[in-house]
N, C-alpha and C positions, 0 to 999 in steps of 0.2 A: 376413400380418403386414406392416405398413407400416414402412418405415425412414425416419427423418427425420434431419436434421442436428442434432446436439446442440451443447452449448456448447463453445467452443474447438475446433471442428472435429472432435470425436469423433462417430462414428455411434452411435446407440443405438436400441433397439426402442421402438415406441410400444405394444407389446402390453401388456395389463393382465391381471391375475388378479382375477377376481371384482369387476370394476369399480373396483379400486384404482388407485393411480398406476402409471405405466409401470414394468414390471419392472426395466428397466435405468436408471431415472431417476437423474439426478445431483442432488445437493443444490443448491438455488437459489444462483446466484452462484459456483459452483465448477465446475471441469472434472473433478472427481474423484468417483467413486462409492465407497461403502463397500467394495465388493468389490475396488476397486483397491488399497486399503490392505491387504486380506488377501493379495492377490498380492504386494504389495511386501514384506510381512513374510515370506512364504514364500520370496521371492527372496533376501532378506538372510540368512535362516536357512540356506537351502541353500548359499548362497555361503560362509557362515562354516564350514559342514561341510567344504567343499573347502579353504578357506584354513587351517583348523585342522589338517587332515591334512597339508598342506604344512609348516606351521610345526613341528608335533610331530615329523614324520619328519626335518625338516632339523636341528632343534636338540636333539631327544631330551629333551623336557620331562617325560618320565616318564608320560604318560597312556597312549599306546599304544606309544611308543618309548622305551626306556631311553637314557640319555645315552651309554652306551658303544656303542650301535648307531645313533646319529644319523648322518645323511648327512654332516655336517661332521666327524664323527669317523671317517669312512671306511666307515660302514655302508652297506648297500644298502637303499633304501626299498622295493624290490619283492621281495626274497628271502623274507622271512617269509611273505607271502601266497602267492606263486607256488610256493614249495617245498611249502607245505601243500596244494597241489592235486594232488599226485602220485597219490593213489588215486581222484581224480574222473574222470569220463568223458573230459574233455579234458586231464587232468593232464599227460600226456606233452608236449603242445604248450606249455602254459603253464609247466610246470616247467623246460623247456629255456630259457625266457626269463629266468628268475630270476637276478638279479645282473648281468646284462649292462649295461654302462655306458649304451648308447644307450636301453635300456628304462627305466633309472632316470631319465635326463634327460628323456625324453619324458613319463614318468609325472609327474615333479615339475613340469615346466613346464606340463603339463595341469592339475594341481591348482591351481597358482598362477594361471594365466591364467583358468581357469573361475571360480575363487573370486573373483578380483578383478573380473572382468566382472559377475558376479552381484551382488556387494556394491555396486558403483558403478552398476549398471543400464545399462551400455554393452555393445555387442557381444552382445546377448542371443541373436541368431540363431546366431552362431558358437559361443557358449558352450553353447547348447542342443544343437547338433549334436555338438560335441566332448565335452561332458559325457555326452550320451546314448551315444555310441560307447564312451567309457571305462566307463560303467556296464554296458552290455550285455556288454562283454568280461569285466568282473569277475563278472557273473552267470554267463556261460558257463563261466568258470573254476571256479565253485562247483558246477556240475552234477554229480550230482543233488543237489538241495536237501535239507537236513535237515528243515526244518519245514513245507514246502509242496511239492506236486508240481510247481509251475510258477512261481508269483509270489513274489518277495521284495522287500525294500526297494530293491534296485537298479532293478528294473523300475518300481516306483512312482515313484522319483525321475526316471526317464526321462520318464514321463507328466507329472510336475510341470514338468520343464524345458521340454517342448513347450508346456504351458499358459502358462508364464511368458513365453515368446517370443511366442506368439500373442496374449496379452493386453497386449503392450507393457508388461510389469510394471516395466521400468526407468524409465518416465516418472513414476511416483509414488515419492516418497522416494528418488529416484535422478537420475542425470544423463542418462537416456535421451532425453528430449525435446530437450535441448540438443545431445546427441550426434547425433541424427537430423538436426539443422539444419546440421551441418558439411558443407563441400563434399565431403569424402571420402565420407561416408555417402550424400550425395545422388548422387554418381557411382557408388557401389558399395552399393546398398541391402542387400545380403547382410550388411553390417557393422552393420546396425541392431541 
C-alpha cells in the first residue's frame, strides 16, 4: 500500500478497491473526506451526552435528575448510580465512594471537561483518555452486566473516543486544527 501526501497536509491511502478511486480519497478541492464528517458528528453527539449529563445533574431538569436532587440543590450527582452498585461484583468499592464531595466534584468536572472538549473539538487526546477512564470505571461498577456477558455501551464509547482522537475528529466541524497550531499544543502535543 503506497502512502502519499494528500491535500492540506493530510496523509491518505492510494489503495483502491476494484480499480475505483482511492479508498481514502478526499473530494477535489477540499481537505475533508466524507468519513471526517461522520467522525465529527459522532464527536459532537458523544460530547453532548457528557455535557447533558453534567447539565441535568447540576440543574435537575427532570430527565434523569429531579430538581430536588440537583447538584445546586444539595444533591449528590454520584449517589444514585454508585449506591445502586451495592449488589454488583465491585459494589462495595464503588458504593463507599457514593456521595463523597471529592468524587462528586471529580465526576462533574470530568463530565463538563470531556463534553466541552468533544463538542469544541479541542483537547481530543486528553478527552479520550479521561472519558475512557470514566467510562471503564462506570462499566466496572456495573459488573456483572445484565444484558451482555462483557460488552455494554460504556466500552463501545471507549472505542469511539479512541477513534475520535486517532482520526483527529476535532479538525472537522470543530476548532481542532486551530487548537493544534497554538504554541501550547505545539509544545505539549498530548493536548492535541
